[in-house]
N, C-alpha and C positions, 0 to 999 in steps of 0.2 A: 285480323283474327281468324284462326283457322276454323273452318266450318266442316270440312270433310278430310279424312285421312285415309290412305289406301296403301296396301302392302303390294309392291311389284317385285317380281323375281326377274332378275337379269341373266340371261344365258347367252353370253357373247359368242360362243361357238368357235368355228375354225376359220382360217383364211381371212378374207376381208371382213367376215362377220366380227371377228374380234378386234379388227383394225377400226371399224366404222363405229362400234357401239359406243366407245367413250365419247366420241364427238356427238353422237345422237343424244346421249345423256346430257351433255352440256346444253344442247338445244332444249331438251325437255325441262331442265332446271330454270332455264331463262324464260320459258313460256308460262310457268305457273305463277299464280299470284298468291297472296298471303292467306287466301281462303282455303288453299289446298296444300295438305301435307302428305309427301310421298316418302314411304319408308322402303328403301331399296335393299334387297338381299341379292347376293351373287352365288352362282354355282357353276361347276363344270358340266359341259353337255356335249355330246357328239364325240369327235375324234379326240379332243383334249381330255374328255372323261375317260375314254378307252386307254389313253397313255397313262393316266394317273391312277385309275380305280379299276381298270380291266373290263368296264362295261360302258355302253354309250350313255346310259342313264342310271344312276344309283337310285336305290329306294328312297333315300334321304331327299334327293333332288325332286322326285315325284311328289313326295310329301310336301315339300316346300311350294311346289307349284299348285297343288291342290288347296293349300291354305292361303294362296295369294289371291288378290283381287284381279290381277292381270300378270301375264308373262310376256317378257320381251325376249325375242330369240334373234340372234344375228344370222347365221347359216352354219350348216354342218357338212362335213364329209371332205374328201380330197384323195388324191392318188395314193397317199400314204396308206390308207386303210382299204383300198380297193380290193386287195387280195383275200380279205378276211371273209369267212363264211357269212351268208346273207343274214343269218340271225344275230351276227355280232357286228355288223357295219354300223357306222354313225347314224344312218338313215332309219335304222330299226329303233333307235332311240326316239326319233321323231315321231314314228307311228305310235309307239308306246306312250308318248306324251299326249298326243292328240286323243288316244283312246282313254287314257288315265284321267284326263280332264273332261272327257265326254264332249269334246269340241266337234259337234256333228256338222256344223254349218260353216263353211269357208267362204269368205267374202273377198272376191278378187276384183277390184276396179280396174277398168282399163280407161284411163283418162288422159286426153291429150291437152297438155298446157299450151296455150296459144303461141307462146314463143318457141315452142318445139314442133310446131306442125310440119316443118320441113325435115325434121329428123327421121320421120318415117320412110320406109322404102316404097310406101304407096304415095299416089298423088296427094298433095296437100288437101285438096278439096274433098277427098275421101275421108280424112281423118281429122281435119280441123274441128275444134269443138267436140270431138268424140268423148262420150261418157256412157260406158257400158259397165254393168255390175253382173259379174258371173257368181252364182250361188252354187257351190259345189258341195254335195254330201261328202263327208269326210271320214267317217269312222265305219263305213260298211262297204259292200260291193266286193270286187274281185281282190282288193288289196288285203282284205281281212277274211274272206271266206274260207271255210274248211270243208273238206280236206285240201291240202296242198302239198307240194313237194316234188322230188325227182326220184323215180324208181327204175329199176331194170326189169323188162318183161321180154321173154324170148331173146335175150342178148341184145336188146335195144333199150337205150335210156329213153325214158318217157317223162316229160314234165307236165304237171297239171296244177290248175288253180280252179277255185270255185267262185262263180260270179252269183252272188245271192243277195237278195234284199227282202225284208219283210215289210208289210204294209205300214207299221208304225214308224219305221225308219224313213220311209218315203214321205209319210204324212207330215212329220215334224219339220223336215227340211223344206217342204213345199209351202207350209204355213209361213216360215221365215221369209221365203222368196215373195209370197203374195203380199205380206205385210210391207216389205221394201218396195215392191212395185206400187203398191197403193200410195205410198209417200213420195213416189217419183212421177213418172208419166202415166201410170196405170196400164202398163204393158208388160207381160210376162211370156217368155218363150221357153217351153220345156223341151229338152233334147234327150232323145233316146234312140234305140234301135229296134223298135217294136216289131218291125217286119220280119226279123230273123231271131230275135232273143226274147224267150218268155218272160225272163226277169224284167225286161224293160217294157213288156206289154203290161205287166202288173204296174210298173212305174207310171205309165201313161194313164191307166185306169184310176189309180190312187190320186194323181194330180187332178184329174177331171173331177173326182168326187170332192176334193177339197175346194175346188173352184166354185162349188155351189155355195160356199161361205164368203166368197169374194167376187160376187157378180159384177161388181164395179170394175174389176181389173179384166182387161182383154187377154185372153189366153190363146196362144198358138203352140203348135207342135212341129219339130223338125227332127229328121233322122240326123245322126251325128255327122255323117259324111256331108250331107247337104249343109248342115250348120257351119262346118268348117269352111266350105266354099263360099257361103254367104258372108261370113265374116271378113273375107279377103275382098269379096265382090262388092258388097254394099253394107259396111259395118254400122252405119248409122240407123239402119232399120231396126237395131236391137236396142233395148233399154236394159231390162232384167233378164238374165238367162238362169234357169235351174237345171241341174243335171246331176248324174251320179259320180262317184269318186273318179273312175278312170277317165271317162269322157271329159269331166271337168278339169282334170289334170292336163289333158291335152289342149283342150279349147282355150283354157285361161292363158296358156303360153303363146298360143296363136293370137289372142287378143292382145296380150302384152306387147307383142312386136309391131302391132298397128301403131302404137304410140311412139315407136322409135328406139326404145332402150328398156330393157329389164331393170336397169338401174334406177328407174323413176317410179316403180310400181310397188305399193304396199299390199299387205293382206291381213285380214283378221279371221280368226277361227273361234266360233262362239259356242258355248253350251246353253242350255235352257234357262240358266241364271244370268246370261250375258257376260259371264266371266270368260276371259278369252286369252288366246295366244296370238301374239302380234309379231309378224316377221316380214321382211322384204321378200319379193319374188326371186330375186337373183340368187345365185349360188355362192360358194366360197371363193371362186375365181383365184386358185392358187397361183396362177401365172402372174398376177399383178399385186398379190398380197404383200404388204410391207413396204409399198413404194409411194405411198401417199397419193395415188391417183384414182382410187376407187370412189364411186359416186355414193354419198351418204344419204341422198335425198329419200330413196325408198325406205330406209330405216326411219328417217325423221317423219316421213308421212305415215308410216306404221304406227308411230307414237301418236300421231294425230288421231288416227283410228281408235287407238286405245282410249284416249280422252273421250271421244264421241260415244263409243258403244259400251265400254266397261265402267268408266269413271264418271259418266253422266256430266261431262264438262265440255259440251259442245263449243263454248265460247273459246276455250283453250285450243281445241282442234281447229277452229276457224282461224285463229291468229297464227298458228303455225303454217297453214295451208296458204294464207295470204302472204306470209313472209317468204315462202318458198316461191310463190308466183312473182313477187316483186324482184327477188334475186335473178330469176331467169329473165325477167323483162329488162334487166340491167345488162343482159348478155354474158353473164357468168356461166361457165360451163366446165364440167369435167370431161375427160377425153370421150367418154362413151356417148355424150350428146353434143359434141361439137359438129357444127354443120359441115357438110362436104364442100360448100361453096367457099373458096378461100377469101373472097371479097366480103363475107359476112363480118359484121363488126361484133365479134364475140371475144372474150377473154378466157383463156384456159387456166383453170385453177386446180388445186389439189384438194384432197379430202378435208384437210384441217380449214383451209380458207373458205371452202364452200359452207362448212358449218358455221365459221366465223361470220360469214356474211349474213346467213339466216339469223343468227343471234342478233347481229346489228339491226336487222329490220324489226325484230321483236322488240328491241329496246327503243327504237325510234318511234314505234307505234304506241 
């Protein structure tokens, strides 16, 4: 008997995003039980929306997203649209979607699955059992600050962007990070550049003020350059990291590569109601699109995050995560996570077979 029903908007996007999404949806449908009803809607987004509608996101697509309980996004962009003006590129639609949903908190886990510890470029002892969560402020900072643009002064072109945060933006993402740290190991590291940027001095001040409500959480601070170095030097010293939009954009990709492949990492972007946008970390990879070799696991794990954070169905999330782990334990690999050691007992599979194997594990359990 159905106990809960949810509206989910599916934006497959471009490149391997559009290729992977149908397989991820198959996994999602296999994971849910009779207590959950999912009502799916589909819309164009990104480059394919530019081709069909002239814009990366139509007003109707934004309306659908705002009325949904969650949004699944493949990936957007590609060389085909690189020469468009900045405000017309596929990525502009992504910024508009995040802003339109007020998804201010981006959760980027960097998790090393045991069977993949050898896939990292770092020594396995540095990354085995790695479990870091980066909380990135997503709707403010230099990516959204005004004024911005390119102008000509004294016959010289001059580009400018505004790096700005107000205390309410810092406070709300800090609270999300403290709450998550409280549920994990009770450690939070805030990353800024307070020694040279006034805006991040305010960031540090507000994070310290919020800390007074979470005295059970151990708070530390690092400058962003040192944080990048420490992620590579000793990544297991971190549990939850909170930082601004630009720094989080960079550090989350550094942390992602500690695990061996962007193709394994999901993300969630949440608003104050825990409605969210769920997408894999990887891009559209146009060089491999349509070849049935892309790794679908990041999108599948993003769906697991959707069940955990927006649909309040942690048991479904756990079943998906366990199924992925079992498939990896059996030695099944897409090309991006194949070990370099030719003697390793692993089987190279395609996008469709990897999804099939996850579904098989879900059915067997």
